[in-house]
C-alpha positions, 0 to 999 in steps of 0.5 A: 502079977500077970500082964496082958499086952495090948497093941494098937495101930497108929496113924503113922503106920507104927504100933502102940503097946501097953499093959491092958490091965493098966490102961492109964499107965505108960505106953510104948510107941514103935515106928513101922520099922522098929515094929517089923524088926521086933516081929522078924526077931520073934519069928527067927526065935531070937528071944530066949524061952 
């Protein structure tokens, strides 16, 4: 099954992430610091291919 990721800005400056094919399903919330750490990791190619 394919997943589509949806990201939304939160008023606190963080991000909310969910599967757009399951809008009533779980949502992950990240602080601004956590989200930036994730983005930096992606840019540094820290995840396997």
